[in-house]
C-alpha positions in Angstrom: 0.1 0.1 0.0 2.8 2.4 0.9 4.7 1.5 -2.5 1.2 2.3 -4.3 0.6 5.5 -2.4 4.1 6.6 -3.4 3.7 5.7 -7.2 0.2 7.5 -7.1 2.1 10.8 -5.3 4.9 10.7 -7.6 2.7 10.6 -10.8 0.8 13.7 -9.9 1.6 16.6 -11.9 3.4 19.5 -10.1 1.9 23.1 -10.4 4.9 24.4 -12.3 4.8 21.4 -15.0 1.4 23.0 -17.0 2.9 26.3 -16.9 6.3 25.1 -18.4 4.6 23.3 -21.5 2.3 26.4 -21.8 5.3 28.5 -22.2 7.0 26.0 -24.6 3.8 26.1 -26.8 3.4 30.0 -26.6 7.1 30.5 -27.5 6.7 30.0 -31.3 4.1 32.9 -31.3 6.2 35.3 -28.9 9.5 34.4 -30.9 8.5 33.8 -34.5 11.8 34.2 -35.8 13.1 31.4 -33.4 10.5 28.9 -34.5 13.5 26.9 -36.1 15.4 26.7 -33.3 12.4 25.9 -31.0 11.9 22.9 -33.6 15.3 21.8 -33.1 15.2 21.8 -29.2 11.7 19.8 -29.1 13.4 17.2 -31.5 16.7 16.8 -29.5 14.8 16.8 -26.1 12.7 13.7 -27.2 15.6 12.0 -28.4 17.3 12.6 -25.0 14.1 11.7 -22.8 14.3 8.3 -25.0 17.6 7.6 -23.9 17.2 8.5 -20.3 14.6 5.8 -20.3 17.5 3.2 -20.8 20.3 5.0 -19.3 18.7 7.1 -16.3 15.8 4.7 -15.3 17.4 1.3 -16.3 21.0 1.8 -16.3 22.0 0.7 -19.7 24.6 2.7 -21.1 24.5 3.0 -25.1 26.8 4.5 -27.8 24.4 3.3 -30.6 21.0 5.2 -29.9 21.6 7.1 -33.1 20.5 3.8 -34.8 16.9 4.3 -33.7 16.8 7.9 -34.4 18.4 7.5 -38.1 16.0 4.4 -38.9 12.9 6.2 -37.8 14.3 9.3 -39.9 14.9 7.3 -43.2 11.6 5.3 -42.8 9.7 8.4 -42.4 11.3 10.2 -45.3 11.3 7.1 -47.7 7.5 6.7 -46.7 6.8 10.3 -47.6 8.8 9.8 -50.8 7.7 6.6 -52.1 4.2 6.1 -50.8 2.4 9.2 -49.4 3.3 12.6 -47.7 0.8 12.4 -44.7 3.3 13.5 -41.8 1.4 11.6 -39.0 1.0 8.4 -40.8 4.8 8.7 -41.8 5.5 9.3 -38.1 3.8 6.2 -37.3 6.1 4.4 -39.9 9.2 5.8 -38.3 8.3 4.8 -34.9 7.1 1.3 -36.2 10.3 0.8 -37.8 12.6 2.1 -34.8 10.5 0.0 -32.3 10.8 -3.3 -34.7 14.6 -2.6 -34.4 14.6 -1.8 -31.0 12.8 -5.2 -30.3 15.4 -7.1 -32.1 18.5 -5.2 -30.8 17.2 -5.6 -27.5 18.4 -9.3 -27.6 22.0 -7.9 -27.6 21.8 -6.1 -24.4 20.7 -9.1 -22.4 24.1 -10.4 -22.0 27.5 -9.0 -21.1 29.1 -6.3 -19.3 28.5 -2.6 -19.9 31.5 -2.5 -22.1 29.8 -5.1 -23.9 26.7 -3.3 -24.4 28.9 -0.2 -25.4 30.3 -1.9 -28.4 27.3 -3.8 -29.5 25.1 -0.8 -29.6 27.7 1.3 -31.4 28.3 -1.6 -33.8 24.7 -1.6 -34.7 24.6 2.0 -35.6 27.8 1.5 -37.7 26.5 -1.1 -39.6 23.2 0.9 -40.2 25.4 3.8 -41.5 27.2 1.6 -43.8 24.1 0.1 -45.3 22.8 3.6 -45.8 25.8 4.6 -47.6 25.7 1.4 -49.9 22.2 1.5 -50.6 22.4 4.6 -52.4 19.6 4.0 -55.0 17.3 3.9 -52.0 18.8 6.2 -49.2 20.9 8.5 -51.8 23.9 7.6 -50.0 26.5 10.3 -49.2 24.4 12.7 -51.0 21.3 12.1 -48.7 17.9 11.5 -49.6 16.6 14.6 -51.3 12.8 15.5 -52.6 11.2 14.9 -49.4 7.8 16.7 -49.7 5.5 16.6 -46.9 1.7 17.2 -47.0 0.0 19.5 -44.9 -0.5 18.7 -41.3 -3.9 17.6 -40.3 -4.6 18.4 -44.0 -4.7 22.2 -43.1 -1.4 23.1 -42.0 1.5 23.5 -44.6 5.1 23.3 -43.4 6.6 26.7 -44.4 10.1 28.0 -44.1 9.3 30.5 -41.0 9.1 26.8 -39.2 6.0 27.8 -36.9 4.1 24.6 -38.0 7.2 22.3 -37.7 7.5 23.8 -34.1 4.1 23.4 -32.9 4.3 19.5 -34.4 7.4 18.8 -32.7 6.1 20.2 -29.5 2.9 18.4 -29.9 4.3 15.1 -30.4 7.1 15.6 -27.4 4.2 16.5 -25.1 2.1 13.2 -25.9 5.1 11.0 -25.9 6.5 12.9 -22.6 3.2 12.2 -20.9 3.2 8.5 -22.0 6.8 7.9 -20.8 5.9 9.9 -17.8 3.3 7.4 -16.9 5.5 4.7 -17.6 8.2 5.5 -15.1 5.9 6.2 -12.3 4.1 3.1 -12.7 4.9 -0.5 -11.3 6.8 -1.1 -14.3 8.9 2.0 -13.5 9.5 1.0 -10.1 10.8 -2.6 -11.3 13.2 -0.7 -13.7 14.7 1.4 -11.1 15.0 -1.5 -8.9 17.1 -3.2 -12.0 19.1 -0.1 -12.2 20.1 0.0 -8.5 21.0 -3.8 -8.3 20.1 -6.1 -10.7 21.0 -9.3 -8.9 18.9 -8.2 -5.9 16.0 -7.6 -8.6 16.4 -10.9 -9.9 16.5 -12.5 -6.2 13.2 -11.1 -5.5 11.5 -12.2 -8.8 11.6 -9.4 -11.1 11.7 -10.5 -14.6 14.9 -8.7 -15.6 15.5 -9.7 -19.1 11.8 -9.1 -20.3 11.9 -5.5 -18.4 15.0 -4.7 -20.2 13.9 -5.8 -23.7 10.5 -3.8 -23.0 11.9 -0.6 -22.1 14.7 -0.8 -24.7 11.9 -1.2 -27.5 9.9 1.5 -26.0 13.0 3.8 -25.8 13.8 2.8 -29.4 10.4 3.9 -30.8 10.5 7.2 -29.0 14.0 7.5 -30.8 12.4 7.1 -34.0 10.1 9.4 -33.5 12.4 12.1 -33.0 14.1 10.9 -36.2 11.2 10.8 -38.1 10.2 14.5 -36.9 13.9 15.8 -38.0 13.5 14.3 -41.5 9.7 15.3 -41.9 10.4 19.1 -40.6 13.6 19.7 -42.7 12.7 17.6 -45.8 15.9 15.8 -45.8 17.4 12.5 -44.6 21.0 11.9 -44.7 23.9 9.7 -43.3 24.2 12.2 -40.5 21.4 10.7 -38.8 23.5 7.5 -37.9 26.3 9.3 -37.2 28.4 8.8 -33.7 28.2 12.3 -32.8 24.5 11.9 -32.5 24.9 9.3 -29.9 27.5 11.3 -28.2 25.5 14.7 -28.3 22.6 13.4 -26.7 24.9 11.7 -24.0 26.3 15.2 -23.4 22.7 16.3 -23.1 22.0 14.1 -20.4 25.0 15.1 -18.4 23.7 18.7 -18.6 20.3 18.0 -17.7 21.0 15.0 -15.3 19.9 11.6 -15.8 16.9 9.7 -13.9 14.3 12.3 -14.4 12.5 13.3 -17.9 12.9 16.7 -17.4 16.8 16.3 -17.3 16.5 15.6 -21.0 14.3 18.5 -21.9 16.6 21.0 -19.9 19.7 19.6 -20.9 18.4 19.9 -24.8 17.6 23.6 -24.0 20.7 24.4 -22.7 22.7 22.6 -25.0 21.1 23.8 -28.3 21.1 27.6 -27.2 24.7 27.2 -26.2 25.4 25.8 -29.7 23.4 28.3 -31.3 24.6 31.3 -29.6 28.5 30.1 -29.5 28.4 29.1 -32.9 27.4 32.6 -34.1 29.9 34.4 -32.0 32.6 32.0 -32.8 32.1 29.8 -35.5 35.5 27.9 -35.5 35.8 27.4 -31.7 32.3 27.0 -30.4 32.8 23.2 -29.8 35.8 24.6 -27.5 33.4 26.5 -25.3 30.8 23.7 -25.1 33.6 21.1 -24.0 34.9 24.0 -21.3 31.3 24.4 -20.0 31.1 20.3 -19.7 34.4 20.0 -17.9 33.4 22.8 -15.5 29.8 21.2 -14.9 31.6 17.7 -14.1 34.4 19.2 -11.7 32.2 21.6 -10.0 29.1 19.7 -9.9 25.6 20.1 -11.5 23.9 20.6 -8.2 26.1 23.7 -7.3 25.5 25.3 -10.6 21.7 24.7 -10.9 20.8 24.6 -7.1 17.4 26.1 -7.6 16.3 23.3 -9.5 17.2 20.7 -7.1 13.9 20.4 -5.6 12.2 19.9 -8.8 14.3 16.9 -9.4 13.4 15.6 -6.0 9.8 16.3 -6.4 10.0 14.2 -9.9 11.5 11.4 -7.9 15.3 12.0 -9.8 18.4 10.6 -8.5 20.0 12.7 -6.2 
C-alpha cells in the first residue's frame, strides 16, 4: 500500500509543469523568428528523453542510440517520398520501424557487461550507417535522400520556411510521448526498472523478470528515438547519413550530462541548454564553439551540476529523480 501511494503521489503533476508546457507552446508565437530553433530543441529533447529511459531509469549505457533515430528518420522520409506524404502516417511508420529494430536489438543487451553493451550498440549504429551509404539507390547514399515533400499537417497546416508549423508539430509529439513516458516511469513497471538499475542481482532475487523488463524499456526507448528522427526528416525535408553518425549518440549523452539522468525533465532541460549554447556560440565563434561547450562540460563535471543549478534541485526531488 505504501508503494502504491508513493507511485500515485510521484505521478501527480506539479503546479509548475503545466506552466512550463504552456510557455513552450507560446514560444513560437512570442518568438516567431526562433521557431526553427524551438523545433530543433523539441526534437533533441525527445531524443534525449528516449535515451534517459534506458540510461537513467534502467542503467543501460548506449553509444548507438542514433541507430533508432536514423532508422526512424529514413523510414519516415522514404514513406513520404515513395508512398504518401501525410506526416502523421509517416511518423507512425518511423516509430514502427524503430520499435521493430529496438525489439531485435534488445536481445543484444541482455548479456555481457556494460562495455559489451557499449560496443554492441555502437556496432549496430555503424552497420546501419554503412548500409545507408551503400544502398544509394534507395537512401541517396552520401548525397542524402532529397526531394522529401511533406503534405499539410492534419490536411490544413502547411510546413513553411518560418518553421512555426514544424515547431508546433514537434512540440505536440514531444508532449504526447513525454506524458506516456512519464506514466511509464511512475508505474509499477517503472519501479521495477529502477530496482534493476540500482541492483540487478537483488531484482532477480526478489522475482523481477529482468530480461523481459530490459527488452520492453529498450524497445519503447527505440520507438521514441525513432519518433525524434522522423520529426527531423519531416520538418527539414531531408535525410542523410548524419542521422546515424556517432556524434548523434555522443551529443545526446552530453545533453543528459547537462540536464541530469534519472528524471525525464533532465533531457528537456539539457536539450534547451545545449542547443541554445550551440546556437549562440556558433554565431559568435564559428570555428571554436565546440571548445567552449567542451569547457562548459568540464566545469559542470568538476564543480557539480547541483551547485550550478541549485534552484532546480527541488524539482528533481519532486519528480523522483536521482540525487
